[in-house]
Structures are given as C-alpha cells and as structure tokens.
N, C-alpha and C positions, 0 to 999 in steps of 0.2 A: 896691824895697822898699814895699811896701803903708802907707799911713798909721796902718792899722785895728792894732793891736796883737794881736789875735785872729788877724786874719787873716792877719799878720805870722805869727805862732808857726807857722798851720796848716801852711802853703806854707814854710815853712821845713824841717816836717818832711818834708812830701810832696816835697820839695826833693833826699832823699837817697836818691832813686830816679833812678837817672842817665836815664831814660826819662823824669823826668815836668820841665819849661822853665816858667821864670818868664815872662811876656810878660804884653799887652795883645788886649785882646778886647772889641770895641764900647768904645774906651777904659777901659775898667772893669781893674784887677788883674787876672790869671789864671794858674790851673796849665792845665797842656795835657802828655798822653802822646803823644808822637810825632808833637807838631804840629798836636793834638786836643783844645781844649778843654774842661777838665771840670769846672773851679773858679772861681769868680770873686766878687771883692767886688764887690755892688752897695748902694748908698746904706746904708753900714753894714751888711750885709745879706751872707747866702756864698748863691751861684746856684748849683749844680746839674744837673750830666747822668748822672740817673737810668732816664733811661728810660719812656716811657710810661705805666703800669701804674703802676710804682710812682709817679710823678707822680700818679696818679690817687687809690690808695688814700691819699698824703699827704693831697691836697685834702681828702677825702674824710673824714680821721680830725683834718683840723684842722691839722695834722703842716707846715703850707707853704700859699705864696700861689701863684700862675700868675704866668710869668715874661712881662712883655709891654712889653720895651725901650725899642717903638716908643711904647705909653702910645694903640694907635688900637683896641684891642680883637682883636689880633692875636697872644696869647699864644703862646710857643714848646712846642710838647707834653711833649718830654722834657724840660725844665727847671723846676726850681723853686725859689721864695725862701724862705729861712730863716730867721727875726730872729732876731735873736741872744738867747739866750735869758738867763735871769735866773740862771740858776746852771749849772755844769756848763758854761759855755759851751764850750769851750777840747773836750774830748773827745766833743760831741756834736757839732759841725762836724767835728772830724777824719775821726771813724767815718763820718758822711755823703759826706765829701771822697772818702775811702780807699774806699766805697762805689760813687761817683762814676766813681774813676778804672778799676773793677772793669770796672765796666760798657762805660766806653768803649774799655777793651784788649778787649772782649769782639764789640765792631764790627768788627776788624781782621784 
C-alpha cells in the first residue's frame, strides 16, 4: 500500500473492482485495469491517463500539469499530473481516477 494516505484511500476504493490491480509503474505505486496503468502516485501528486484531448483541456484550464517522468521535455501526452488540492482532495482525485479507469477501459 502506498505511503500517501490520500492515494492509498483512493486505490483502496478502486480495488473494489476485481479488474483493478495494485502494482508499480516506473517505480511508483499505481492502479491498473487489466494490466494497463491508469492512476499512479508521483511525488505526492496523482498521475492519470485521461487521453490527449482531456489532458489538453485540463492543461489549458490549469487543472493539471504535463507528466514528464524523464525530465527531458518529453511529456506523456495522455497523462496529467494533478497536485494535491487544498480541500476535498479525496473526492476530486477519486472522480478523476474513475474517469481515467473508464478511459483505459475504452481502449480495450
């Protein structure tokens, strides 16, 4: 279980779905749907696979940041980093993680 209490509570809820597995991705704790990652903990923030158009909308609205795990200016286009919100963090992160799960399911 991840050390971040907020992320741990979210993956615990997500893990109620038998298709969701808790695992690691790039060395970070993550949730996978049928082996495909859709949510991960990254430097105390949540990283979500939401699709390129949804990510672009979130970046434009300043609701998230580009996910560039290499730090080499090559962000992953379908992924977004969401900083921990000041309040209502659990519900916001959970809603976005559920959205990422639905997106990844649509790719199958």
